[in-house]
LOMI-447477 format. One record per residue (C-alpha): x, y, z; residue number from 1. Coordinates in Angstrom, 3 decimals. Example, Ala and Ser with C-alpha at 12.3 -4.5 7.8 and 13.67 -1.06 7.14 Angstrom:
BEGIN
rec xx 12.300	yy -4.500	zz 7.800	num 1
rec xx 13.670	yy -1.060	zz 7.140	num 2
end
This chain:
BEGIN
rec xx -18.445	yy -6.377	zz -73.244	num 1
rec xx -18.099	yy -3.545	zz -70.643	num 2
rec xx -14.906	yy -2.043	zz -70.821	num 3
rec xx -15.070	yy 0.706	zz -68.063	num 4
rec xx -17.798	yy 1.389	zz -65.405	num 5
rec xx -17.641	yy 4.645	zz -63.589	num 6
rec xx -18.798	yy 4.247	zz -59.855	num 7
rec xx -19.920	yy 7.287	zz -58.382	num 8
rec xx -20.737	yy 7.171	zz -54.399	num 9
rec xx -19.029	yy 9.200	zz -51.596	num 10
rec xx -18.567	yy 5.846	zz -49.446	num 11
rec xx -15.297	yy 4.838	zz -49.860	num 12
rec xx -16.408	yy 1.409	zz -48.557	num 13
rec xx -19.140	yy 1.008	zz -50.846	num 14
rec xx -16.919	yy 1.878	zz -53.740	num 15
rec xx -14.862	yy -0.902	zz -52.773	num 16
rec xx -17.815	yy -3.235	zz -52.576	num 17
rec xx -18.626	yy -2.220	zz -56.049	num 18
rec xx -15.164	yy -3.184	zz -57.120	num 19
rec xx -15.813	yy -6.872	zz -55.311	num 20
rec xx -18.964	yy -7.474	zz -56.795	num 21
rec xx -17.939	yy -6.155	zz -60.373	num 22
rec xx -15.219	yy -8.882	zz -60.802	num 23
rec xx -17.038	yy -10.763	zz -62.355	num 24
rec xx -16.838	yy -8.613	zz -65.741	num 25
rec xx -13.036	yy -9.665	zz -66.290	num 26
rec xx -11.352	yy -7.233	zz -68.243	num 27
rec xx -13.268	yy -4.321	zz -67.107	num 28
rec xx -11.597	yy -1.567	zz -65.165	num 29
rec xx -13.590	yy 0.355	zz -62.244	num 30
rec xx -13.190	yy 4.067	zz -62.142	num 31
rec xx -14.460	yy 5.506	zz -58.765	num 32
rec xx -15.660	yy 9.301	zz -58.005	num 33
rec xx -16.805	yy 10.330	zz -54.704	num 34
rec xx -19.512	yy 12.956	zz -55.535	num 35
rec xx -20.902	yy 14.135	zz -58.904	num 36
rec xx -18.475	yy 17.210	zz -59.346	num 37
rec xx -15.457	yy 14.444	zz -59.375	num 38
rec xx -17.739	yy 12.497	zz -61.699	num 39
rec xx -17.685	yy 14.686	zz -64.619	num 40
rec xx -13.786	yy 15.519	zz -64.201	num 41
rec xx -13.431	yy 11.815	zz -64.612	num 42
rec xx -15.800	yy 11.502	zz -67.510	num 43
rec xx -13.749	yy 14.284	zz -69.266	num 44
rec xx -10.419	yy 12.563	zz -68.726	num 45
rec xx -11.482	yy 8.757	zz -69.004	num 46
rec xx -12.431	yy 7.347	zz -72.587	num 47
rec xx -14.666	yy 4.439	zz -73.375	num 48
rec xx -16.782	yy 4.582	zz -70.181	num 49
rec xx -19.965	yy 2.075	zz -70.876	num 50
rec xx -21.652	yy 2.631	zz -67.573	num 51
rec xx -22.421	yy 4.814	zz -64.519	num 52
rec xx -23.404	yy 3.625	zz -61.244	num 53
rec xx -24.979	yy 6.534	zz -59.249	num 54
rec xx -25.464	yy 7.356	zz -55.790	num 55
rec xx -28.143	yy 9.964	zz -54.931	num 56
rec xx -26.921	yy 11.080	zz -51.486	num 57
rec xx -23.376	yy 13.005	zz -52.049	num 58
rec xx -21.746	yy 16.061	zz -50.992	num 59
rec xx -20.970	yy 18.915	zz -53.405	num 60
rec xx -23.026	yy 17.769	zz -56.275	num 61
rec xx -25.762	yy 14.886	zz -55.515	num 62
rec xx -26.893	yy 11.929	zz -58.224	num 63
rec xx -29.971	yy 14.142	zz -59.374	num 64
rec xx -27.946	yy 17.067	zz -60.008	num 65
rec xx -25.324	yy 15.228	zz -61.902	num 66
rec xx -28.150	yy 13.808	zz -63.997	num 67
rec xx -29.617	yy 17.357	zz -64.261	num 68
rec xx -26.090	yy 19.009	zz -65.269	num 69
rec xx -25.522	yy 15.779	zz -67.674	num 70
rec xx -28.988	yy 16.473	zz -69.490	num 71
rec xx -28.454	yy 20.073	zz -69.593	num 72
rec xx -24.972	yy 20.169	zz -71.000	num 73
rec xx -26.103	yy 17.393	zz -73.652	num 74
rec xx -22.729	yy 15.660	zz -72.532	num 75
rec xx -22.352	yy 12.052	zz -71.622	num 76
rec xx -25.995	yy 11.142	zz -72.254	num 77
rec xx -25.267	yy 8.080	zz -74.373	num 78
rec xx -23.236	yy 6.537	zz -71.306	num 79
rec xx -26.604	yy 4.364	zz -69.309	num 80
rec xx -26.665	yy 5.226	zz -65.757	num 81
rec xx -27.894	yy 2.953	zz -62.885	num 82
rec xx -29.102	yy 4.396	zz -59.486	num 83
rec xx -28.059	yy 2.374	zz -56.545	num 84
rec xx -29.186	yy 4.476	zz -53.540	num 85
rec xx -30.735	yy 4.301	zz -50.103	num 86
rec xx -33.414	yy 6.472	zz -51.388	num 87
rec xx -36.052	yy 3.782	zz -52.759	num 88
rec xx -39.256	yy 5.428	zz -52.383	num 89
rec xx -41.256	yy 5.579	zz -55.540	num 90
rec xx -40.741	yy 9.408	zz -55.891	num 91
rec xx -37.206	yy 9.028	zz -55.799	num 92
rec xx -37.302	yy 6.239	zz -58.618	num 93
rec xx -39.612	yy 8.362	zz -60.857	num 94
rec xx -37.180	yy 11.488	zz -60.454	num 95
rec xx -34.289	yy 8.935	zz -61.169	num 96
rec xx -35.697	yy 7.737	zz -64.523	num 97
rec xx -37.172	yy 10.683	zz -65.352	num 98
rec xx -33.921	yy 12.414	zz -65.447	num 99
rec xx -31.927	yy 9.508	zz -67.546	num 100
rec xx -31.304	yy 6.833	zz -65.263	num 101
rec xx -32.144	yy 3.269	zz -67.183	num 102
rec xx -32.514	yy 1.702	zz -63.542	num 103
rec xx -32.449	yy 1.615	zz -59.924	num 104
rec xx -31.529	yy -0.542	zz -57.256	num 105
rec xx -32.087	yy 0.391	zz -53.557	num 106
rec xx -29.572	yy -0.512	zz -51.114	num 107
rec xx -28.708	yy -2.414	zz -49.245	num 108
rec xx -28.956	yy -4.868	zz -52.395	num 109
rec xx -27.400	yy -8.174	zz -53.452	num 110
rec xx -24.379	yy -7.945	zz -56.138	num 111
rec xx -26.655	yy -10.423	zz -58.002	num 112
rec xx -29.596	yy -8.154	zz -58.520	num 113
rec xx -27.130	yy -5.360	zz -59.307	num 114
rec xx -25.221	yy -7.730	zz -62.049	num 115
rec xx -28.440	yy -8.839	zz -63.552	num 116
rec xx -29.612	yy -5.358	zz -64.074	num 117
rec xx -26.104	yy -4.331	zz -65.711	num 118
rec xx -26.535	yy -7.456	zz -67.838	num 119
rec xx -30.191	yy -6.204	zz -68.909	num 120
rec xx -28.922	yy -2.433	zz -69.895	num 121
rec xx -25.947	yy -3.239	zz -71.574	num 122
rec xx -26.574	yy -6.535	zz -73.665	num 123
rec xx -26.798	yy -5.642	zz -77.116	num 124
rec xx -30.689	yy -6.134	zz -78.325	num 125
rec xx -31.047	yy -9.052	zz -81.040	num 126
rec xx -33.332	yy -7.956	zz -83.720	num 127
end
């Protein structure tokens, strides 16, 4: 079960939409950050973050740079990342996945599509 999701998006309205869409996961806390710099600070302050939902185009530190920093520093690599962005080109998708994202959803998105991807990424694998 998800305990905590970190939303990294510079749009306050989009972050509010995530809060609404993620109500399905009762008992889950949603934590917000407006850019990659703020997200790294939140990651150092918050415990038990189970999933990161990441935008690409943001000020101060964009999503791909956030993934680079996370990878180079070897920190928080165990937390799965889903990119949700208007950058829906094949190149952007490949770049995000190569940098460690587990999934990619293009904005605008249907909440059901995001929920389905979250379930797929965070469900335990049965052997």
